[in-house]
N, C-alpha and C positions, 0 to 999 in steps of 0.2 A: 926664342920663343917666350910670347908673353905668358905672364902671370897672374891671372884673371882669380880676385875673389867677390861673392856675393856679399855683404854685410851682415843684411837683414833678409835672407829671402820670404821668409815665410810674409812678410810685409805685401807679396803680390803673388795672388792666388790667379795664375797663368803658366801656362806651356813657353817654355822661354828655348828655346831654337839654342843651340850653340854655334858660333863664329865660324865662318869659314876658311879660317886659319890655321896652322900649327897654334895651340896653345896646353895651357894645365889651366882648369878650372874647378874651384872647391866654394861652397855653399856653408853659409853658415844662417840657422833660424835664424837668428838674431846675434845682438853685438853692442855689450854692454860700453861705455866711454873708456872704459878703465881697459876694455880687449882692443881696442883701437890700434894701439902702436903695433903690441905683437904681433895681429892676425895679418900687418899690412909688410909684415918682413920679407922683403925680396920680392912685393907683389908688382908690377906694372900698371895695372891695370882696376883701380878698388869702382865697386859698384856700390851704393848706397840710396837707400830710399828717404829715410831719418836719422841714419846714424852720425853722429855730429863728427864731421871731421874738421878737428881745428889746427891750429900750429904745430901746439905740445905736441900731438898727434905724430904731423906729418912732417917735424922736424926731424922724427927718430926711425925715418925709413927713405934709403939716398934713392929708392929704383924707381917712384912710382910715376908713371908718366902722362896718366888718362885717369879723372874723376869721372865717371857715367851715372851721373844724377839720375837715380829711374822715378821722378817727380819734375812738376815741374819747377815748385822753389827751390831755391838753392842758398838760402839764411841758415843750413845746417853746415855751410861749406866754409871755409876763410878762403876767403875770394883774395884778398889781398898778397895772405902765402903762397896761394898757385901761381897768380900774377906774377911776382917776384920771383919765383925759382921754376918759371918755365911746364908747372902742368896744368894742361886741356882740361877743363871742366865745361862737360855740355851736357843737356839735361831733356826733358821730353815735353815736347810742344803740342798743341793743341788734342791731347788724347781726350780730354772730357766735355768737349763742348756741346755733345747729345746727355751723359749724365749728371753733368752738374745742372745744366739747368733742369732739368726734367726733374732732380730731386729738389732745386728752389721752388719750383709752380706746385709741385707733390707738396710742400708746407705750406705755402700760398694758400693756396685753395683747402687745404685743410684748416685751416686758421680762418680765412676767409668766410667762411660757411660752417662755422663754428663746430667742425666732424668733432674733436676730442669731447668738447664740451656736450653733445649729445649722444653720442656714446656712453657717456659715463651717464645721462641721465636715462636713458633705455636699461642700462644695468640697475639703476637705482630705482627702477619700477616706474616710474612716473607717465610713460607715454599708455603704460597697462592702466592705468589712474584715469586717464587724461578724459573729459567729459564730451570731446571731437575727435575727428581720424587724426588728425595732427596735434602738435607738439609744439608750441612756440616757446620757448625756456632760453633763447639763443640768439644774439644777432646775425642776421646774413645778410650779405655783402656780395654785390656782382662786380667781376673784374671789370667786363667792358664798359667802359667811359671812363673809367678812373688812371690813377696817373701813378709810374711805375718810376723809383727813380734809383737810378744805376748809377754805382761809384764804382769806377774801374773801367775804362774801355777798350779794353783788350777782347781776344777770341773768346773767353766765359760771358764776358760782360755784353759781348753786341750776341753771343747764340742767344744769351738770355731774354735779352730786348726783343730780337725776332720773335721767341714764345708771346712776350706780352703783345707783341702789337696784333697776333694770330688773334689772343684775345680781346680785341679792343680797345685797351689800353694804351692810352698818350704814354710817350715815352720819355724820359728826359734824363740827359748822360752828367753828370756833375763836373766842373771841372774840379782843378786840385784845391783844395781849403788853402784860404787865406791868400789864392791866387791874386795878380792885381788887377791881371787882362782875363778873357773870355773866351779861350776858342770857338771859333766856328763850330756850331754844332753840338755846342754846349751850352750850362747854365751854372750862372754862378751855384758854388756848394750851397750856401745859405739858402738862395730859394729853392734847392730840391730839396733839402729837409722842408722847407714851410710848406712846398706844394703837392708832396707828393702821399699817396695814399699806401703805398708800398715801396719801402727803399731796400735794393739788395747789392750785397758789396762784395767785390769780383777783383780787388787791389791785391800786391805783395804786403808783406809785412816788413817797414823798415823801420827805424827812429822817427821819420816824418809823420808814419800812419800809426805810429801806437795809441793808443786810445783817441782814434779817431771819430770815434763817436765816443762822447762823455756826457754828465748830467748837462753841459749847456746843451749837446745838441740834439737830446731827444728831448729837454723842455724846449725847442724849435718845431719836434714835428706835432703832426698831426693826431689831435686825441685817439681817436680810429686806426690809425697808422701802423702798420708791420714791420717789424725788423728783420731783415733775413741776412744770416750770414753764414756763409758756406767758404768762406774762405781762411782768415785766420782769425785766431780767437781773442789775440793779442790787441785787434784792431777796434774793440770796444770795450770799453771800461766794464766789467762783468757785474761790480758792487751796485754800478751806477743803474744798471740796465736791472738790476733785482728791485731795485726802490719803484723804479719809473712801470713796471710790472705791476708789482703790487698795490700800486698808488694807483694805477688806472691812466697814469700819465699819455702812456702809448695802447695804442689795441691789441698787439700781442707780436711772438717774435718766436722765429724759428733758426734755432743755431745747429750746425756739425759741427763745430769747432770749438774747443776753449781754449785759453792762455797756457798752459802746462797739459800737455799730454803723452799718456792717459794720464787722468787726474788720482793718480793713488793718493795725494795728499787730501784730498776733498776738493773742491769749488762750490762756490753759492750757487751757483747755478742747476750744479746736479739733486739741490735740496728744495728747489721749486715744485708745486705741484699744482699748478693755474692750467685750465682748459685753453687760454690762451697763449701757451708757450711748449714750442715742440722742442726737444735736443736730442738729436742723434750721434752716434759716435764717428762722427768722419769716416763715412761712408759715405756722402754724395759723390767721388770721385768715381767708386768701388765697381760700378757693373764688371758684369763678367766681358760684355764686348769690349769696355774701356780700358781693364787690363789688360786683357790681350793685344792692344793694338799698343800699349804704354810698351810692354814685353816685347813687342815686335823693333818697336823705336827705338827701343835702347841698345838691339844687336843691329842694329841697324848704324844707330851713331858710334860704338865698337869696333864694325869693320870698316867704318870712312875712315876713323881716326888711324888705323894701323893701316889702308891705303896711302894715308899720309892726303888724304882730304878730309881733316873733320868736318862734323856740319852739328847746329845747335849749338854752336857754341856759345857757353857764357861768358871764356872767357880764355 
């Protein structure tokens, strides 16, 4: 009989049906890294959203056969260890192709039309004191005719690009940074930085992409350009971003992610109180519809593994 444990059940707000094979199931609302090894004892299938599953914990259980990642990213799993010890790792795919792009454009539209600033001006009574019917205190830019630079050509990047095209934007997909050649349908990374009015990040966090956007890259962006990050916090040098925003080097930024989450020890972006910066708490993926799709696909992955037909395998 399979023994299944969900290590951070409270991270998913959805109905999770039980697999259609004999099993034991146990939920933990959350699991600290120091509790992982104990909670995996005797477990054959472990479910994790963001709980780290590293070699030091995995090596202390000999029963684990599968890790079902309840997310797309797998940077919290020691894939090398799993590969070496025959542990199947599956993830969730394409569940957020509507919710993330919608969140991206909610941020873009809010910043492009200076909605946070105008809301603050109304609160301060500036409209009430205006000598005409409207208030011209903030810049407003249309998306139509502007350029959207997309870094990351996967499902989320492509879905975001489709929304950009619907708004009448010119879309550029960025080639890998420092690439020697540029693939068909892509533009050189440097050119995307220089030509885009909005840049949105949709790539994984790897040693190669950490601080993909730093001080040098921010300086190459247009002074009115927006930077949107709903991918991973480590993709951007947060200290450099703070300086760029305070100095007006770029037009604004919308972030849904931070380098360390939750930011218990603070973060420079938490202290920014600027009308051209929006920070949300890693919820771009978290529409109820998307979470239910994720939950259903999670069980599909587990059932396929038990049938001997693993799907959505990372390794």
